[in-house]
N, C-alpha and C positions, 0 to 999 in steps of 0.2 A: 832551811832548805830540804826541800824532798828530793828522796831519791830513789831509783827503784834498783835494788840489790843483784845484782847477776850471779852473784855467787855466794856463800855461807859465808858472814865475817862474824866472827868470834863476839862476843858481848855487844852482837847491834843486831843480828837480824837473820834469817835464812834466805834461800836464792828468792827472787819472785816476789820478793816483801815491800812495802814501801814505807820507807822509815823518813823520821824529821831528823836532822842534824845540823851543825852549825857550817856555815859556808864555809871555812879555811879547810876544817875536815873534807868535806866532800869535794872541793876543787884543788888541795891539794895533794889529796891521798887517795881517796876510793876512787873519783873518777879517771887519775892517771893510771892506776897500778888496775884498772879495767875490774872493779868488783863493784861497779856501780855506774847507771846512769842517770842523768837528770828526768827529773820527774813532768817532763812538758806533755801536752797532750796527745802527741803522736805516740809518744813512747806510753803514756799510759793505756792509749788503745792496743797496741800490742801488747803489752800484758794483759790485760782484762781477756784478749784472746788467746794466750797463753795458759791462762787460766781456763778459760772455757774446753780447750783441747783437752789440756790434763784430767777435768772432771768429766770429758767422756771418755776416755781413755781407760779410768777409773772405774766407771759404772760397767763397761765391756769384760774388765777384767774379774769383777766381783760376778758379773753373770755367770762367767766361764766357771768360775770358783764353785759356786752353787751347784753348777751342772755336774760339775766333777764331783761334788760331794754328794750328789743323789744317786750319781751312779756307782761310789764306791759304797754307798747304805744300802744299796739295793741288794745284794748278795754277798756272804762270808767267801773271804780271799782261801783258798787250800793250797797250802803250803805240806811238799811232801819230804819227808825225814829219816834216814835210813836209821832203825831202831833194833835193840835187842831183843831178847826173849820176851820180856816181862813188860815192854810197853816205852822202854824209857830212851831218851834220845840219843845217839851218838855226838857229842857237843850240843850243842844250843842255837836256837834258833836268834838269829841278827837282822837290824834293819836293812840289811843290802838282800837277804832272802826275802822279805817281807818286799821292798821295793821291786823287785823281779818279777816277783810273783803278780803284782799289780800291773806291772807294765806286760806280762805277758797273757793275763787272765781277762783284762780291763782295757788295755790300752793307752793308759796313761800314762807318762813319766814322772813318776815323784821322787826327788832327792832323798836317799837316805837319811840323811840328814834331819830333815824335817819330820822323819818318823821317830816314835818315842816309845819305846815296850816297856809297860809299867814293873812286869816282873822277869825274874829269868824264865826262858822256858825249856825246860828237858824232858817231860815227857807229851804225850800223843791228847788232845784236846782241842779245845776251842779259847781263845785267849781274846783280848781288846791292846790294839794300838791306837795311839793318838797321832796326828798329821795336824802339824801347823804351818800355814798357808801362808802366813805372816798376815798384817792390817786386822788383825784382832779375830782373824776367819780361822777354825781347826775344826777338825771332826774325830769322831773315835770310830773306828772301823773294828769288823769281828774279822779272824782268819781263824782256821783251822789246820791245825798240824794232822799229818796222816801218814800213815807209814808206807814208804816206797815199795 
């Protein structure tokens, strides 16, 4: 019997997936527990529509991510830091500071957990950070640490 899964089911499949199972398993467990619905023509048509809508949303999201990446790569983000006379920073630059600088200068809110700094920053200069947007999309941005 073919069923359309409404939820992820361990060892069977993910949401909105068409799977073939034994009749008893479908009728006695999957359908009553609201894990699946029978794969009749109307449910298959609904599944097709849901997949089209999901694909359209993902395409729009990817376009938005690409636009954000272009804006971030256009110019370096400047970060102000308090320094001593030798050019060393009091403390270190964190991903939270980079996130706030991007929000203030570029107008995009990026979660600090998505920003990775490859090295500990203790001096003035230009550095790189990696931003992971998920879905295999990410970018490397330049940021400049300047004295306040």
